[in-house]
Structures are given as C-alpha cells and as structure tokens.
N, C-alpha and C positions, 0 to 999 in steps of 0.2 A: 504494499499500500504505500502511495506516495504521501508526503506530508500535505500536500494540497487537497487530498482528498478527505482528510481527517476534518471533524466539526472543529470550530475554532477554539474551543476549551480544551481540545485534546492535542493541538498541534505542537505544544511544547514538552510533550510526554517523552520521557527518555526510556528506551526499551534495552534491556541487557539480555543477551543471550543469542543464539545462532537463529537464523532466519530461514537458511537453506542447507542441505547436506548434499549427497551425491546426486548426480544426474538421474533424473526420474526414468522409470522404465517407460517404453512406448505406450503401453495401454494405460498407465496412470497419467501419463502426459496428456493423453486424448481426453480422459475423463476431467482433468482440469480445465479443459477447453470447452467440453460439452456439458458435463453434469454439474460442475461447480456454478456456473452461471444461473443455471435453473433454479438452484436450492440456496444461492446466497442471500443473507440478509440485504434487503434494499439499501444502496448507498444515500448519500445525501445528509441532511442536517434536521430533518423533521422527526417528530415523535413516533415512536413504534409501539403498537399493542402487540404484546407478545402472542396471545392466542390468535390473533387475527392474520399472523406471519404464513401460517400453513395452509396447504391446499386442501388438507382434509380437516374436518372439524375435530377440535380437541377439547377436553374437559379441563385440562390444566397445562401450564408450561413449565419446564425445567430449563436450567442453564449450566452448562459444563465450561468451565474457564481452563483452557490449556488442556485440550482433549488428547494429546501426545499421538499415538498411533490409531486412535479411534475405536479401540475394542470396546470399551466401556459404553460410549456413546451409542455405537451401533448396536450393542446387545440390550441396552435399556430401551431403545427405541423399537427394537422387534418384540421385547417382551411386554411393553406398555402400549397397546394400540390406542388408548385414550389420551396418550400424553404427546405433546409436542416438544421438541428438544431444539434449543438454540446452542450451538457449539462454537467456541471461539479458540483459534490457534494461529500463533504466528509462524510456526515452522512449516515451510512448504511441504516437506516430504511427509509430514504427518497429516496435512491436510489430503495429499494425494493418496495415502494409504486409507484414509477414511472414506475417499470416494470409491475406491475399490471394494470396500466392505459394503457400502451402501448400494453399489451397483449390482451386487450379489444378492441383495435382500429385497425386502418389500416395504421399506419404510421411509423412502425419500420425500413422500408427501407430508411427512412429520417431522422432518429435519431441516434447519436451517443454519448455515455456516457463515461465520464472519472469520475471513482469513485476514487477520490483523490483530492488534492490540485490543483486549476487551475494553480498556479503559477509555478507548475512543468511542465505543458503542453504548456503554451503560447510561449515559446522561440522556440518551434518547428514550430510554424506557421509563414507564410510569412507576410511581410508588406501587409496591405489593404486587408486582406483575408476575412473579414466579413462586411456585410452591416448593421447588427445590434448587439449591445451587451445589455443584460438585466442583471441588478443587483438589484433583487428585495427582499425588506424586509431582508436585511443582519443583523447580529447581530450588533446592534448600539453601543456596548460598551459605555454605557452612562457616566460611571466614567471618569473624566478628565484624571486621571493617565493611563487610558486604550485608550486613543484617537487614539494614533498611530497604534492600532489594526484595526481602521476602514478601510474598503476596499477602499473606495473613498477617495483618498487623494494623497499626492505628491509621495509617494512611487510606486503607481499602475497607476496612470493617464497616464503617458507617455507610458507605455505598451498598455493600452487601446487605446490611440490615434495611436500607431503604427498598432494595429490590424484592426482598422477600416478604410474602404475605404473612400475617400473623399465624403462628404455629407452624410455619414452614421450616424446612430442614436445610441446614448448611453442613455438608459432608466433607470432611478433609481427611486426606490419606498421605502418609509419608513413611518411609523406612529410614528416614534420619532422625534420630532421637532429639538432636538439637532442634530441628525444625518443629517437631511435636511438642517439645517443652516451650518453645517461642509460642506457638500458635495456641496451646493451651493457657498461658499466661495472658495473653492479650484477648482471648475468647472469654475467659473466666473474669477479666476486669471490665469486659464490655457490659453496659446495662441492657443491651438489646439480645443478648443470647443466654440461653441455659444449657448446660451439658446433659445430654440425655442419659449418660451412663450411670448405671446403678451397681453394676459389679465388673470386675476386670474382664469378665467374658463379653461385656458390651463393646469394650474398646480393642481387645486383643482377639476377638473372633470376628466373624464376617456378617453383615445383615442378610436376611433371607433372601434380598432381591440383588446381591453382589455380584458383579460381573468382573472377573479378573482382567488384569492388563498385563502387556508384556513387561513393563517396568516392574510390576509386583512379582512376576515369576522370575526375573532377573535377580531381584533382591532376595528372594527365598532361595534360589540357587547359590548365591554368595553368601548365604548364612545370616541374612538380616531379616528381621520379623517386622513386616509393615504393621503399622497402627492406623485404625481408622477411627476418627473423632466425629461424633454426630451431636450437633447443637440445634436447638430449637429456637425459632424466632419468637421473642416474648411479645405479649400484646402490646400495641401502641398506646 
C-alpha cells in the first residue's frame, strides 16, 4: 500500500517488519491479481459497516489482525457460516497463501481482506462493530528497546476496546512468554477488559473452536508451549 492510499490520520504510521518474502508461486501470484481484488476491503476514507462488507448475509463480524499464513482465518470462516471475517496482513506472502486456502474452500463471500497495516483501517469502523478480535502469534519484539512496537499495549488497546461490542472477545496467542506477560499486564490494567480464565486449563489449553496455525506447530516442534489469552470486553 502506498502512503497516499492511506487515510490522513494513518499516513504517519511507522510499520516495523517484513512486507515481502520469496517470489510468489505462479498460482498464488495469479490469485493476488484475480481473487484479492474481489474480496478486498473497499479503499478510500469513508466509514465501513463491518457486517455490510460481505456478499453473504452474516449475523456477526470478526476481525483478525496479522493473520500470518491464513490457516486460522480460513478455518474459522469455513467452520462458522453465519460469521463474516475481516483479515488484515502486511506480509505479501501471507496474503497470497490465504488466497490459495480460500480458493480451495467455500467461504470467499464471508471474508474480506485488508492487505496493509490494520491501524490505517480501524478508524473507518464504527464503535462495537465486531464481536471478536484475534491477535495470534504477532511479532513479540523480545528486546526491551523494541517493547513499544508490540501490538498489544497502551497505544492499541483503546482502539481494540472501541471496536469490540460489549461482551465481545479479544483473543491473543503467543509462544513468547515475555510477550504473554506484557500482554497480561496491559490487559489487566485496562478498565475495558476482563480476563476470562478461571483455571490454568483456560489459558494453557485450547478453546473448543481453536484452529491451529503453522506458527503454533513450529513453536511446539521447537519445544515452546503457546499460551492463549481470552479477554471479554466490559460493558460500556
């Protein structure tokens, strides 16, 4: 995305991280040219009503921030036919991989993609527009001097709280315990969220509707135990 394509309030955003990896396979490159334009979130600066974005009628809308390779988003879309999901991802190769997953499934009419920084998009959404927000295995920025780059923190939590409907769920996952402790501290300090965990099983286990990701499998192979935090949006 070019800076001039961003809304005015987002043009000064600074993004840290990779935007592109290896050259795309021909099939995925083709889907980026054909499928992605069909299911992209409309550009511009005007307001967006989440449930009105989808070609199929939906009962609720979810938002996934940084969907990586797209396994979770595609799996949730297939498993929840009454839900529309907006996915945001900067990394080109991850978007292309999601296109291949969606092309092989039946949920493209209930998925909309923003290939770019989510912070450029969220100001266009109304208050309480989403019933779930996922932030799964984001870059942990483990060095202390990079801590302010972590997505879950004081800069972004007010906006996440604004986007979530009362009683909605914010789901955060990571295999980096520094990131988990950081997220817990800031979420517990926030007046907008309540931790849903009652026993260790609630954060060391997996929700019934969990969809594994390749990043999670890689962490497990390397001996790291992912943690899933679930927080409820408090009534306004």
